[in-house]
C-alpha positions as CSV (number, residue, x, y, z in Angstrom):
1,M,100.2,112.0,80.1
2,A,101.6,111.4,76.7
3,L,104.8,111.7,74.8
4,D,104.5,114.3,72.1
5,E,106.4,116.6,69.8
6,P,107.0,120.1,71.2
7,R,104.4,122.8,70.3
8,S,105.1,126.5,70.0
9,D,103.2,127.3,73.2
10,D,104.9,124.5,75.3
11,Q,107.3,125.5,78.0
12,I,110.5,123.5,78.6
13,I,111.4,123.0,82.3
14,A,115.0,121.7,82.9
15,R,116.0,120.4,86.3
16,E,118.8,118.2,87.4
17,G,119.6,117.0,83.9
18,Y,116.0,116.3,82.9
19,K,113.8,118.3,80.4
20,I,110.1,118.2,80.6
21,L,107.7,119.8,78.1
22,V,104.7,121.4,79.8
23,D,101.5,122.5,77.9
24,P,99.9,125.8,79.0
25,K,97.0,124.2,80.8
26,T,99.3,121.9,82.8
27,N,101.7,124.8,83.5
28,D,98.8,126.8,85.1
29,L,98.0,123.8,87.3
30,L,101.6,123.5,88.4
31,L,101.8,127.2,89.2
32,Q,98.6,127.1,91.2
33,S,99.7,124.0,93.2
34,G,103.2,125.2,94.1
35,G,105.0,122.9,91.7
36,L,105.5,119.2,91.1
37,T,107.6,116.6,92.8
38,I,108.8,113.6,90.7
39,D,110.1,110.5,92.6
40,Y,111.1,107.1,91.6
41,V,109.7,104.4,93.8
42,D,111.0,100.8,93.8
43,G,109.0,98.9,96.4
44,A,107.2,95.6,96.9
45,I,103.8,97.1,96.0
46,Q,104.7,100.1,93.7
47,K,107.5,100.6,91.2
48,G,107.9,103.6,88.9
49,Y,107.7,107.3,88.7
50,M,105.4,109.0,91.2
51,L,104.1,112.5,90.4
52,R,102.8,114.6,93.3
53,L,101.6,118.2,93.4
54,N,103.5,120.0,96.1
55,S,100.4,121.7,97.6
56,V,97.0,120.3,97.1
57,G,93.9,122.3,98.1
58,E,90.6,121.0,99.4
59,G,88.6,119.1,96.9
60,S,91.6,118.1,94.9
61,C,93.2,114.7,94.1
62,D,96.2,113.8,96.3
63,P,97.7,110.4,95.5
64,G,99.8,110.6,98.6
65,D,96.6,110.8,100.7
66,G,95.4,107.4,99.5
67,G,92.6,108.6,97.3
68,C,90.6,111.4,95.8
69,A,88.3,113.9,97.5
70,G,85.9,115.6,95.1
71,C,87.6,114.9,91.8
72,G,85.8,115.9,88.6
């Protein structure tokens, strides 16, 4: 993930006062997964933004599941 200047094929997603630029490849992933949930966590072990795909299929990474099954 990187901060970048908008490109002509980027899509701008605006929700709850935030704007996110999404490139076409990432947009395809988001559409296939059912979307993305962004949370801010402020705990003893983790602090920061957590990005989670809403629906993760078999053989995909799921950070909420504690690891990765078949990434690559």
